[in-house]
C-alpha positions in Angstrom: 0.1 0.1 -0.2 2.8 2.2 0.5 2.8 2.7 -3.2 -0.4 4.3 -3.0 0.7 7.2 -0.5 0.5 10.6 -1.9 1.3 13.9 -0.6 -1.3 16.3 -0.3 0.0 18.5 -2.9 0.3 15.4 -5.4 -3.5 15.0 -4.0 -4.2 18.5 -5.3 -2.6 17.8 -8.5 -4.2 15.0 -9.2 -7.8 16.7 -8.3 -7.1 19.3 -11.0 -6.0 17.1 -13.4 -8.9 14.8 -13.1 -11.2 17.7 -13.5 -9.8 18.0 -16.9 -9.9 14.4 -17.6 -6.2 14.1 -17.6 -5.3 12.0 -14.5 -4.8 8.5 -15.3 -6.0 5.5 -13.5 -3.2 5.3 -11.2 -3.6 9.0 -10.3 -7.4 8.7 -9.3 -6.9 5.2 -7.5 -3.9 6.8 -5.6 -6.1 9.8 -5.0 -9.2 7.9 -3.9 -6.7 6.1 -1.5 -5.3 9.3 -0.2 -8.9 10.5 0.9 -9.3 7.4 3.0 -7.2 9.5 5.2 -7.1 13.1 4.8 -10.6 14.8 4.9 -8.6 18.1 3.8 -8.3 16.9 0.6 -11.7 15.6 0.2 -13.3 19.2 1.4 -10.5 20.8 -1.2 -11.7 18.4 -4.5 -15.5 18.8 -3.6 -15.1 22.9 -3.4 -13.3 22.5 -6.6 -15.7 20.6 -8.4 -18.4 23.0 -7.0 -16.4 26.0 -8.1 -15.7 24.4 -11.8 -19.4 24.0 -12.1 -20.3 27.3 -10.9 -17.9 28.7 -13.6 -19.0 26.6 -16.6 -22.4 27.6 -15.7 -21.7 31.5 -15.8 -19.7 30.9 -19.3 -22.2 29.6 -20.9 -24.7 31.9 -19.4 -22.3 34.9 -21.0 -22.0 32.7 -24.5 -25.7 32.6 -24.7 -25.8 36.4 -24.1 -26.5 38.7 -27.0 -25.1 42.0 -25.7 -23.9 43.8 -28.8 -23.9 47.2 -29.6 -26.2 48.2 -32.4 -24.8 49.6 -35.7 -25.9 53.2 -34.6 -24.4 52.8 -31.3 -20.9 51.4 -33.4 -21.0 54.7 -35.4 -22.0 57.0 -32.4 -18.8 55.5 -30.6 -16.6 55.9 -33.6 -17.4 59.5 -33.8 -16.8 60.1 -30.4 -13.3 58.0 -30.6 -12.3 60.5 -33.3 -13.3 63.7 -31.4 -11.0 62.9 -28.5 -8.5 61.7 -31.5 -8.7 65.5 -32.9 
């Protein structure tokens, strides 16, 4: 079982890699073994997962939003910028 022991730094790195699908099966096994003894890293993983979900939802909402300037607003902005340059 000694080969499955990892430090908390390694655990957080594997956690981050796992969130992006980059962790190997062995790394995931080591991480879960680490969770048996370290509740702090387990909490970190839970919080990290929740934050990632929130950011993904926010990014999805931002992509759906259509907050573009109208053609008229763009022309007004161009005029104002040209006046500042003069």
